[in-house]
C-alpha positions in Angstrom: -18.4 13.5 -9.6 -17.1 16.9 -8.7 -16.1 19.4 -11.4 -12.4 19.3 -12.2 -10.3 22.0 -13.7 -7.9 20.4 -16.2 -5.0 22.6 -17.1 -4.4 23.5 -20.7 -0.9 21.9 -20.8 -2.0 18.5 -19.4 -2.4 17.1 -22.9 1.0 18.3 -24.0 2.6 16.7 -21.0 1.0 13.4 -21.7 1.8 13.5 -25.4 5.5 14.1 -24.7 5.8 11.2 -22.2 7.4 8.0 -23.4 7.0 4.9 -21.2 10.5 3.3 -20.5 11.1 -0.4 -21.0 12.4 -0.8 -17.5 9.9 0.4 -14.9 10.8 -0.8 -11.5 8.3 0.2 -8.8 7.5 3.9 -8.1 10.5 5.3 -9.9 8.8 6.4 -13.2 6.3 9.1 -12.6 3.3 9.9 -14.7 3.5 13.4 -16.3 0.4 14.7 -14.6 -1.0 15.0 -11.1 -4.1 16.0 -9.2 -4.3 18.7 -6.5 -6.9 20.2 -4.2 -6.4 22.8 -1.4 -8.3 23.0 1.9 -8.4 26.4 3.6 -10.8 28.5 5.6 -12.7 25.4 6.5 -13.5 24.2 3.0 -12.1 22.3 -0.1 -11.4 24.3 -3.1 -11.6 23.2 -6.8 -9.9 19.9 -7.8 -7.2 20.5 -10.5 -5.3 18.3 -12.8 -1.9 19.7 -13.9 1.5 18.7 -15.2 3.6 16.8 -12.7 6.3 18.9 -11.2 7.8 20.4 -8.0 5.5 22.1 -5.4 6.2 25.2 -3.5 6.1 25.0 0.2 7.1 27.3 3.1 10.0 26.1 5.2 7.7 26.3 8.2 4.9 24.3 6.8 3.6 22.1 9.6 4.1 18.9 7.7 7.8 19.4 7.7 8.0 19.7 11.5 5.2 17.7 13.0 4.6 15.0 10.2 0.9 15.8 9.8 0.5 13.7 6.7 -1.5 10.7 5.4 -1.5 8.8 2.2 -2.9 5.8 0.3 -1.7 3.2 -2.3 -3.9 1.8 -5.0 -3.6 0.4 -8.5 -5.2 0.7 -11.9 -4.7 -2.3 -14.3 -4.9 -2.4 -18.1 -3.8 -5.9 -19.2 -4.4 -7.3 -22.7 -6.6 -4.2 -23.5 -9.0 -4.7 -20.7 -9.7 -1.8 -18.4 -8.4 0.4 -17.0 -9.7 -1.1 -13.7 -9.1 0.4 -10.3 -9.2 -2.1 -7.5 -11.4 -1.4 -4.5 -11.0 2.4 -4.5 -13.9 2.8 -2.1 -11.9 0.9 0.5 -8.9 3.3 0.0 -11.3 6.2 0.4 -12.6 4.9 3.8 -9.1 4.1 5.1 -7.7 7.5 3.9 -10.3 9.3 6.1 -9.8 7.0 9.1 -6.1 7.8 8.8 -6.9 11.6 8.4 -9.1 11.6 11.5 -6.3 10.0 13.7 -3.8 12.6 12.5 -6.3 15.5 13.2 -6.8 16.3 9.5 -10.0 17.1 7.7 -12.0 14.4 5.9 -11.7 14.4 2.1 -15.1 14.4 0.4 -16.0 11.2 -1.5 -16.5 13.2 -4.8 -13.0 14.7 -4.6 -11.2 11.5 -3.8 -13.0 9.4 -6.4 -12.8 12.0 -9.1 -9.1 12.6 -8.5 -8.1 8.9 -8.9 -10.6 8.1 -11.7 -9.9 11.1 -13.9 -6.1 10.8 -13.4 -6.3 7.1 -14.4 -8.5 8.0 -17.4 -6.1 10.6 -18.7 -3.1 8.2 -18.1 -4.7 5.3 -19.7 -2.4 5.1 -22.7 0.7 5.0 -20.4 -0.5 2.1 -18.1 1.8 -0.9 -18.7 0.1 -3.9 -20.0 1.9 -7.0 -18.8 0.3 -9.1 -16.1 1.4 -7.9 -12.7 2.1 -4.3 -14.0 -0.1 -1.4 -13.2 -0.5 2.3 -12.8 0.3 2.8 -9.1 -1.8 5.7 -7.6 -0.6 7.6 -4.5 -3.2 9.9 -3.0 -1.8 12.0 -0.1 -2.6 14.9 2.1 -0.3 17.1 4.1 -0.4 20.1 6.4 0.5 23.5 4.8 -0.1 26.0 7.6 2.9 28.3 8.0 3.5 28.2 11.7 5.7 26.5 14.3 3.2 26.2 17.1 2.6 22.6 18.0 -1.1 22.3 17.1 -3.0 20.9 14.1 -2.8 22.8 10.9 -5.7 24.8 9.6 -4.8 24.4 5.9 -3.9 21.3 3.9 -3.2 20.1 0.3 -4.5 16.9 -1.1 -2.7 15.5 -4.2 -2.6 12.3 -6.3 0.5 11.3 -8.2 0.8 8.2 -10.4 3.6 5.8 -11.3 3.6 3.2 -14.2 5.1 0.3 -12.2 6.3 -3.3 -12.4 6.9 -5.6 -9.5 7.6 -4.3 -6.0 10.2 -7.0 -5.2 12.7 -7.7 -7.9 14.9 -10.3 -6.3 14.3 -14.0 -6.3 14.6 -14.5 -2.5 12.4 -12.6 0.1 14.3 -13.0 3.3 12.7 -11.5 6.4 14.5 -10.4 9.6 12.5 -10.9 12.9 12.7 -7.5 14.7 13.1 -8.2 18.3 14.4 -4.9 19.6 12.4 -2.0 18.0 8.6 -1.6 17.8 6.7 -0.2 14.9 3.6 0.7 16.9 2.1 0.6 20.3 -1.5 0.4 21.5 -3.3 3.7 21.5 -0.8 5.1 18.9 -1.1 5.6 15.1 -0.2 2.1 14.0 -3.5 1.5 12.3 -3.2 4.8 10.2 -1.5 5.1 6.9 0.7 7.9 8.0 4.2 8.8 6.9 5.5 8.8 10.5 4.7 5.1 10.9 6.9 4.3 7.9 9.7 6.6 9.2 9.7 4.5 12.4 10.4 1.4 10.3 13.4 2.6 8.4 16.1 2.1 11.0 15.1 -1.6 11.1 15.2 -1.7 7.4 18.7 -0.5 7.3 19.7 -3.1 9.9 18.0 -5.9 7.9 19.8 -4.8 4.7 23.2 -4.7 6.5 22.5 -8.2 7.7 21.7 -9.3 4.2 17.9 -9.5 4.4 15.2 -7.9 2.4 12.4 -7.1 4.8 11.5 -6.9 8.5 8.6 -8.5 10.3 7.5 -6.6 13.4 6.3 -8.0 16.7 3.8 -6.3 19.1 5.2 -3.3 21.0 4.0 -4.5 24.5 5.4 -8.1 24.7 7.7 -8.3 21.6 6.1 -11.8 21.1 3.3 -11.7 18.5 3.8 -11.1 14.8 2.1 -7.9 13.6 3.1 -6.8 10.1 6.0 -6.1 7.7 6.7 -2.3 7.3 3.8 -1.8 4.8 2.7 -5.3 4.1 0.5 -7.7 6.0 1.7 -11.2 7.0 0.1 -14.6 6.3 1.4 -18.1 7.3 0.0 -21.5 6.3 0.1 -23.7 9.5 -1.2 -27.2 9.3 -3.0 -26.2 6.1 -4.8 -23.4 7.9 -4.2 -19.8 6.5 -3.3 -17.7 9.6 -2.9 -13.9 9.8 -2.5 -11.6 12.8 -5.9 -10.3 14.0 -6.4 -6.6 13.3 -5.8 -4.2 16.2 -4.9 -0.5 16.5 -1.3 -1.3 15.9 -1.7 -3.0 12.5 -2.7 -1.3 9.2 -5.8 -3.2 7.9 -4.7 -4.0 4.4 -7.2 -4.0 1.5 -5.3 -6.8 -0.1 -5.4 -8.7 3.1 -9.2 -8.3 3.4 -9.6 -9.5 -0.2 -7.4 -12.5 0.3 -9.5 -13.7 3.3 -12.6 -13.6 1.2 -11.0 -15.5 -1.7 -9.5 -18.1 0.6 -12.8 -18.9 2.2 -14.4 -19.1 -1.2 -11.8 -21.7 -2.2 -12.6 -23.7 1.0 -9.4 -22.8 2.8 -9.7 -22.4 6.6 -8.7 -18.9 7.7 -7.8 -17.9 11.2 -7.2 -14.2 12.3 -5.3 -14.7 15.6 -2.2 -14.0 17.6 0.7 -15.7 16.1 3.6 -16.3 18.6 6.8 -15.8 16.8 8.7 -18.4 19.0 6.0 -21.0 18.3 6.0 -20.1 14.6 9.8 -20.6 14.2 9.4 -24.1 15.8 6.5 -24.8 13.4 8.6 -23.8 10.4 11.4 -26.2 11.6 9.0 -29.0 12.1 7.2 -28.5 8.8 3.9 -27.6 10.3 4.2 -24.2 8.9 4.8 -24.8 5.2 4.7 -21.3 3.8 4.4 -17.6 4.5 3.9 -14.6 2.4 3.7 -10.8 2.5 0.7 -9.1 0.9 -0.2 -5.5 0.0 -1.2 -3.2 -2.8 2.4 -2.9 -4.0 3.6 -6.4 -3.2 0.4 -8.2 -4.3 1.4 -11.5 -2.8 5.1 -12.4 -2.4 6.3 -15.6 -0.9 8.8 -15.5 2.0 11.7 -17.8 1.7 12.9 -17.7 5.3 12.7 -15.8 8.5 15.9 -14.9 10.3 17.2 -13.8 13.6 19.8 -11.0 13.9 22.2 -13.7 15.1 22.0 -15.3 11.7 19.8 -18.3 12.6 17.4 -19.0 9.7 14.0 -20.7 9.6 13.4 -21.8 6.0 10.0 -22.8 4.7 9.7 -26.3 3.0 7.4 -25.0 0.4 9.1 -21.6 -0.3 7.2 -21.2 -3.5 4.0 -21.0 -1.5 1.3 -23.3 -3.0 -1.6 -21.5 -1.3 0.0 -18.1 -1.8 0.5 -18.8 -5.5 -3.2 -19.9 -5.9 -4.5 -16.7 -4.1 -2.2 -14.5 -6.1 -3.4 -15.9 -9.4 -7.0 -15.6 -8.3 -6.6 -12.0 -7.0 -4.7 -10.9 -10.1 -7.3 -12.3 -12.4 -10.0 -10.2 -10.8 -7.8 -7.1 -10.7 -6.9 -7.4 -14.3 -10.4 -8.2 -15.5 -9.8 -11.7 -16.8 -12.0 -13.4 -14.1 -15.5 -12.7 -12.9 -15.7 -9.9 -10.3 -18.6 -11.3 -8.2 -17.7 -9.0 -5.3 -17.8 -5.7 -7.4 -14.2 -4.9 -6.4 -13.1 -3.3 -9.6 -14.1 0.2 -10.9 -14.1 0.5 -14.7 -12.6 3.7 -16.0 -13.5 5.2 -19.3 -10.2 6.2 -21.0 -9.8 9.8 -22.1 -8.3 10.1 -25.5 
C-alpha cells in the first residue's frame, strides 16, 4: 500500500472520542479522516488527520457544476471479530467508473485501498459491535479548481470520512411512493454513476413522499414511466411467484454491490433469480392477487429492508401479504453473517483489517 502521512494529533483525537449510546445512521462522525490532493496531473501524499472543516474557495467548481462522486461501504466488528470491510475492491472499481463519467481523474488503487483500510484500522476501537451496526465509510472526490468557466476542473481532492452507525431505517414500516411524474435518470445520462447530482435530483420526490406520509420513493424509467428502476440510493427486489426479480442493470440504474451479492447468495440457496424489466402496473396487480408476496430495498446502508406497501400519490395502497419478507429475511441473515465474519466467506468478499492500537 501507499505511504501515508499520519498527523501527530490523530491519536489525541481518537483518545478523546466517546462513542454515544444512540448512533443513528451517518450522524455520529469518527474523529479522523483521510485526504489526498490531485493537482498538476498527479496525486500527492495520502494523509490522515483529525476530522474537521475543510477550506474551499467560493468559486471551486464543485460548488457550481457538481463535479463530485462518492462511495459507501462498511466495516464490521461484531463479537470481537474483524474489523472486516465488505467488498472494497468493488467500491474501488465503481468509484472510478463514476469518476470517468463525471470527467474526473482515476483514483489509484493504492490510495483508495490504503485510505479505507488505514482509517478503519485506526478507528477499530470505535466500531460499534452489535449485529447490523458498523463503521460506515464514505470515500468521495470533488473538484477544487477556482474558476467559473464551464469545463472540467484540473484539480481535485479525495477524502474519506467515517461514521459509527446503526440501522439506516429506524421506523417499523417502510412505505414506498410510486413516482410517476419525475424521473431520476434518463438513458445516456449519469444515472449509473454514484454522483451527488443524481441524489439531488431525487430530493424533491423525497419531500413529496414525506408530505404524503411515505418513507421512500421508487423510480420508474425516464422514457416510458413504466418500468421499475431503483429507490433513490437503493436497489429493488420483488418475489413474484417464488422467483426473485430485480430490474436489469442499464445506464440509468446504479449497480449496487449489495444487489450483486444477493443475486449470488440467492442462486446458491436454489432461489430462481430474474434480472428483467418490471412493469409497475403489472406489479401492483400481482401484489393485489398475492402473486407478488414481498419486496425489499437493498444497499450498503439499508442492507435489506422489507417493504410493507407501495402507494400512489392518490392514496391507493398495494400491501404485500408477506410484509416481513421470508426470502428477504433469509438473504439478509446470510449476507450479514458473511459481512460480520460469523459464516464462511467462500467468495472472498471480506477484507480483514489489522487494528491499530
